[in-house]
C-alpha positions as CSV (number, residue, x, y, z in Angstrom):
1,M,7.4,-3.4,7.7
2,P,5.2,-0.8,6.3
3,V,2.4,-3.4,4.7
4,T,-0.6,-2.9,7.5
5,D,-3.0,-4.7,6.2
6,I,-3.6,-7.5,3.5
7,T,-7.5,-8.5,2.9
8,H,-8.7,-10.2,-0.3
9,D,-12.5,-10.4,-0.7
10,L,-14.0,-13.1,-3.0
11,E,-17.6,-11.4,-3.2
12,A,-15.9,-8.1,-4.5
13,L,-13.5,-9.9,-6.6
14,T,-10.7,-7.2,-4.5
15,L,-7.5,-7.6,-3.0
16,T,-6.6,-5.0,-1.0
17,I,-3.0,-4.0,0.5
18,T,-2.4,-1.1,2.9
19,A,0.8,0.1,3.9
20,R,2.4,3.1,5.8
21,F,6.0,4.4,4.5
22,A,8.2,7.0,6.6
23,A,8.7,9.1,3.9
24,P,6.6,11.9,1.9
25,V,4.2,11.2,-0.9
26,Q,6.7,12.3,-3.1
27,R,9.6,10.0,-2.5
28,I,7.0,7.3,-2.2
29,W,5.6,8.3,-6.3
30,Q,9.5,8.6,-7.1
31,I,9.8,4.7,-6.8
32,Y,7.3,4.2,-9.2
33,A,8.1,6.9,-11.6
34,D,12.1,5.7,-11.8
35,P,12.4,2.2,-13.4
36,R,15.3,1.5,-11.8
37,Q,14.3,1.9,-8.3
38,L,10.7,0.5,-9.0
39,E,13.0,-2.6,-9.6
40,Q,14.4,-2.7,-6.3
41,V,10.7,-2.9,-4.7
42,W,8.8,-4.8,-7.8
43,G,8.9,-8.5,-6.8
44,P,9.8,-10.5,-3.6
45,P,13.3,-10.2,-3.1
46,E,14.0,-13.8,-4.3
47,Y,12.3,-12.7,-7.6
48,P,14.0,-9.6,-8.8
49,A,12.6,-7.0,-11.3
50,T,13.9,-6.4,-14.5
51,V,12.1,-3.2,-16.3
52,V,12.5,-2.8,-19.9
53,D,10.0,-0.5,-20.9
54,H,8.9,2.0,-18.5
55,S,6.2,5.4,-19.5
56,L,4.2,5.6,-16.3
57,A,1.6,7.8,-18.5
58,P,-2.1,7.7,-19.6
59,G,-1.9,5.1,-22.5
60,G,2.0,4.0,-21.4
61,R,3.3,0.7,-20.5
62,V,5.3,-1.0,-18.1
63,A,6.9,-4.4,-19.2
64,Y,8.9,-6.2,-16.6
65,F,10.1,-9.3,-16.2
66,M,11.2,-10.8,-12.6
67,T,13.9,-13.6,-12.2
68,G,13.4,-16.5,-10.1
69,P,16.3,-18.3,-8.0
70,E,17.0,-20.7,-10.4
71,G,17.3,-18.2,-13.3
72,E,13.6,-18.7,-14.7
73,R,12.2,-15.4,-15.8
74,Y,8.5,-14.2,-15.3
75,Y,7.2,-11.6,-17.6
76,G,4.7,-9.0,-16.7
77,L,3.2,-5.9,-18.3
78,W,1.5,-2.8,-17.1
79,S,-1.0,-0.6,-19.4
80,V,-1.3,2.4,-17.8
81,L,-4.6,4.2,-17.5
82,E,-4.7,6.9,-15.6
83,V,-2.2,9.1,-13.2
84,D,-2.3,11.7,-10.8
85,A,1.3,12.7,-9.9
86,P,2.1,11.9,-6.8
87,H,-1.1,11.2,-5.5
88,S,-2.1,8.1,-7.4
89,F,-2.0,5.8,-10.9
90,S,-4.1,2.9,-12.2
91,Y,-3.0,0.6,-14.6
92,Q,-4.2,-3.0,-15.8
93,D,-1.9,-5.8,-14.9
94,S,-1.3,-8.8,-17.0
95,F,1.0,-11.6,-17.0
96,A,2.5,-11.9,-20.4
97,H,5.1,-14.0,-22.7
98,E,8.5,-13.2,-23.6
99,D,7.6,-11.0,-26.3
100,F,5.5,-8.9,-23.5
101,S,2.3,-9.5,-25.4
102,P,-0.2,-10.3,-22.5
103,D,-1.0,-14.2,-21.6
104,T,-4.3,-14.3,-22.0
105,E,-4.5,-17.7,-19.7
106,L,-3.9,-16.0,-16.6
107,P,-6.1,-13.4,-14.6
108,V,-5.8,-9.8,-15.9
109,S,-6.2,-7.1,-13.1
110,H,-6.9,-3.5,-12.8
111,C,-4.8,-1.8,-10.0
112,V,-5.2,1.5,-8.4
113,S,-2.7,2.7,-6.2
114,T,-3.3,5.6,-4.0
115,F,-0.8,7.6,-1.7
116,T,-2.1,10.0,0.6
117,P,-0.1,12.2,3.4
118,Q,-0.1,10.4,6.8
119,D,1.4,12.0,10.3
120,G,4.7,13.0,7.8
121,G,5.1,9.9,6.0
122,T,2.8,8.5,3.1
123,R,-0.1,6.0,3.8
124,A,-0.2,3.7,0.6
125,V,-3.5,1.7,-0.5
126,Y,-3.2,-0.7,-3.5
127,V,-6.7,-2.2,-4.7
128,T,-6.6,-5.0,-7.5
129,S,-9.5,-6.0,-9.0
130,Y,-10.1,-9.2,-11.1
131,A,-13.1,-10.0,-13.5
132,S,-13.9,-13.5,-11.8
133,R,-13.2,-15.2,-8.7
134,E,-11.5,-17.7,-10.3
135,G,-9.2,-15.0,-11.5
136,L,-8.6,-13.8,-7.9
137,Q,-8.4,-17.0,-6.5
138,T,-6.2,-18.3,-9.1
139,V,-3.4,-15.5,-7.9
140,L,-4.2,-16.2,-4.2
141,D,-3.1,-19.6,-5.1
142,M,-0.1,-18.4,-6.7
143,G,1.1,-16.7,-3.2
144,V,0.1,-13.0,-4.5
145,E,-0.6,-12.2,-0.9
146,E,2.9,-13.0,0.8
147,G,4.5,-11.8,-2.7
148,S,3.1,-8.3,-2.5
149,R,3.8,-7.8,1.2
150,T,7.5,-9.0,1.1
151,S,7.9,-6.9,-2.3
152,I,6.2,-3.8,-0.8
153,D,8.3,-3.9,2.5
154,Q,11.2,-3.5,0.3
155,I,10.3,0.4,0.3
156,D,11.7,0.8,3.4
157,A,15.1,0.5,3.2
158,L,14.7,2.1,-0.1
159,V,13.5,5.3,1.4
160,A,15.6,5.1,4.8
């Protein structure tokens, strides 16, 4: 399993996930840069993602929905802020309505994904920051740690 550590800090308002992949940085980057590959790892296996808009460039956006076991849909939106391919990218992550407008009732986060070479593979660090303790607690209560773990763990099968 590639996820090696998950920590949340209610004082710093962050959730940090560290993973190790047996594939080079460029290969891991390709997953995030390609919407069809991203669909295979974004969201837990029982909530597969469908990416409907994908522009991994500053000012771009990634719009998607995840489909639950009963067919229910959950919409999300990345507003891409910075890209340093293939090493890192950052984005604002929002829950969204069906028309992909941000859902302002749920927490918005700032996410930084960083990929560095390590022992012939890739060390990935995903840092998600929230504006408030309540925002972080809300997503923790929603199961973001386990959901993220099972999502990221799917990358191993994709790069095998």
